[in-house]
N, C-alpha and C positions, 0 to 999 in steps of 0.2 A: 570839364576834363581835368584830370589830375595834373597838378603842377609838378614839374620835374626839377629837382635840385641835385646838383653834382658838386663834388669837392675833390680837388687834386692839384698836382703841381703843373706849372707851366714851364716848358723847356723848348728849345729849338733843336730839332733833329737834323744832323748832317749825315748823309748816307755815303758809305764808302764801298766800292767794288774793286777788287784787285788792288787795294791800297790807294785808290784814286777817289776823291770826293765827286759824286755824280748828281747830287741834288740835296734839297733841304726842305723841311716843312715845320710849321708850328706843331709841337708835339707835347707829350705827356699822356699817360694812359687815359685818364678821365677827360682830358681836353679832346683827345681823338673821339671818344664816345660822344662828347657834348656836341662837337661839330656835326657828326652824323645825325644826332637827334635834332639839331637845328635844321639841317637840310631835309629832314623828314617832317618838319613843320611843328615840332613839339616845343620849340623856344625855351630851352632849359636855362636855369640860372646856374652859373658856374662860379663857385667860390674858390678862389685861388690867390696866389701872390703875384702881384705885378710890379715890375721895376720901371723906373722912368727913363731907362736907356732907350736907344733907338730900336733895338730888337723887341723890347717889351711893348713899346708903343705900336709897332707894326703888328704884333700878335694881337693886341687888344682890338685894333681896327679890323683885323681878319675875323675875329670872333663875332663882332657886332654885325659884320656883313653877312655872316652865315647863320644869323638867327639866335646867337648865344649872348646872354646878358652876363658879362663878367662882373664879379663882385670881389673887391680886394679884401682879404682877411688877414693880410700881414702888412704892416706899415713899418718899413725899415729902409730908410734912405740909403743905407750903405750896401744894399744888395744889388747884384747884377743878374740879368736873366741867365738862367742855367742853360747849358748846352749838353746834348747827348750825341756822342759819336756812335753810329750804328755800322758795324762792319759785317757785310753780307758774305756768307760762305757759298759754296757751290750749290747748296740746296735753297739758297736765298733766305736762310734763317739768319737772324742778326745776333751778334755779340756786341755788348754795349760797354762804353766807357763814358763815365759821367763827370762833368765839370760843374759843380753846384755851389751856389752861394747860399749857405744856410742862414736863416734869420737869427739875429742876436737876441731878440726878445719877442715873445709871443703875446700879443694883445688879445687876451681871451675874449673880451667883450665884443670883438669884431667877428667872432665865429658864431654867427646867428643866421637863421633863415626864417622866412615866413611860412613855417610848416602848417599844413592843415591835414585833417584826417584823410587817409588814402592817397595823399601825395606820394611821390616816389623820391627816394634819396639814394643816389649812386655814388659810391666812393671806393677807394682802394689804392693799390700800389704802395710805394714806400711812404708817400705823403700821408696815408692813413695810419701809419705807425711811427712817424718821425718823432723822436723824443722831444725835440725842441718845441713842437706845437701840439703835443699829445693832450694837454689840458683843454686846448681849444677844440680839438677834434672830439674829445670825450663829451664836451659840452654839447656839440652838435648832435652826436649820436644819442645821447640821453634825451635831448629835446625831441628828436624825431620819434624815439620810442614812446615817450610820454604822450605824444599827440597822435599816435596810431598811424604813423607813416610806414609805407613799405620800404624797408631798407635792403638795398642790393649791394653786396660786398664782394669785391674781387681782390684777393691778396696780391696777385700779380707779382710774386716774389721772384727776384732774379739773383743769379749766382754771385754777382759782385757784392750783394748785400749779405752774403752768407756769414761773414765774420760778425755781423751785427745781430744774428739770429737769437743768441741767448738773451740779449738785452731787450729785444722787441717782441719776443715770443708771448709775454703776457698781454701785449697790446693786440697781437693777432688773435689770441684767444678771446679777448674782450669783444673784438669786432665780429668774430664768428658767432659768439653767443648772442649778440644783439641783432643779427641779420635775419630778415625774412626770406631772402634769397641769397644763396652763396654760389658763386661761379668761380671755378679755377681750372687750370690746366693740369695735365698729368705731371708736367715739370714742376709746377708750383707746389703740389702736395708731396712730391718726392723730396724736394728741397726742404720744405717746412717740417714734414712729419716722417721723413724717410719711408714714405708709403709709395711703393713702385707700381701699384695697380689700383683699379677702381675700388675693389673690395676693401683693401687696407686703408685707402683714403677715406672711404665712406665711414668705416669704423672709427677712425680718428676724429672725423667731423662730428659724428653722432655722440661721441663721448663729451662733446662740448655743447652741441645744439641738437636736440632730438626732433625738432619740428620743421626746420627750414627746408625749403625746396633747394635741391643741390643740382647744379649743372657742372658736368665734368667733361672738359674738351680734350681731344687727343689728336689735334692737327688733322692730317690726311685720313686718319682712321675714324673720324666722325666724333660724335659726342653722346653722352648718356645723361639722363635726368632721373633723379630719385625723388619721388613725391609721395608721401604717406605710404611708404612701403612698396610702391610700384616703381619699377625701373623701365624707362622709355629710351629706346635707341634711335639714333638718327645718323645715317651715313653721310659722308662728305663726297660729292661728285669729284671725279678726278680732274685736276687742273694742272697747268704748268705755271707755277708762281713766278712773278717778277720780284716781289719782296713780301715777306710775311709780317713786316712791321705794321702794327695796328690791327692785326687779325682778331686777336682776343678782345680788344677794345671795342671793335665793331660788333662782335658777338654780344658783348654787354649791351650795346645800343639796341641790338635786335631783341634782347630780353625785355628791356624797358619799353620799347615800342610795342612789343607783343602784349605786355601787361595793360598798356593803355588801350590798344586796339580791341582787346577782348574784355575791357572794363573789369579787370581783376584787381580787387583791393585786398586789404588785410584779411577780411572775413572770408573771402573766397579762397585765399591761399590756405587759411586755417581749416576750412571745412572740406576743401578738396576741389581740384581742377581736373577736368576730363583729360584722358590720354590724348584725344584728338587735338585738343587745344594746345597741350604741352608740345606735341609733335609739330604743330603748325608754328609755334614760337621758335622751336629749335631749327626748323627748316629755314625760316626767314633769317634767323640769326646767322646760320651757316652761309646763306647767300650773301649777306652783308660782309661777313668775314672774308669770303672768297673773292668778292669783287675788289676789296682792298688789296688782296694778294696779287691781283692781276694788274696792279699799277704801282707807281712809286709814291702815291699819295697815302696819307694816313686815315682817310675817311672815304665814305661812298661818294661817287661823283654827284655833281649838282643835278 
């Protein structure tokens, strides 16, 4: 079975409703995906930064208990575990405010993974474009490409980072160019490319990467997949969400799980995957995303 490698930030999410904190979970986009993959039995390796404070130690134990192997790629004793405040609106969508401790020095040699051909590497969010660690991330991405790894990239770009867009746009484009699979939401691509719909987002992506499989999510409106010129649609069953935090992250976990379950490697992606298999992957990914929306947890239930 393909090994799963993931890379992303570690934070602690504190959830607010009507201005009152109502709960908290270990979080971070790729961490959420990794926990779900761990609960699905895929035992991913999670490359991230860990702090030695109480919050960081608790998160580390939580990951191990859920089948995730955390690997520290930033060694900076001065860091503190980052916190994300998530304010839910009346539709249970979150607006974020981040309190982050950015690393003072990137130890590039720590950014390494035991990649083998047809392994899967999932990364994204602001961690995938953070200037302070860009050289380390670039090292990981290049190594994955050189070894024939399936690279799954989700920009997961949020409005609070919009002022940074001119500085990080070259990194986003590098990531898109390297990816075998690109997944993003309608909000992501509108913020990044000023692309308000699927057609304009697809055009912007294809100007950078002509071959990747693209998943485009639209929340309650479902999702689309473009693969070798064919567009596949998948509806989202109607639900009443409790919180949408982690929905996209668990969709990503569903994509990775689907690639493993259908034994899809780099050659299969390049030669073509059937519409039925793509639809099956999208339906499973949608189920994981919706289950998370029905709870205050960031991951599928045990």
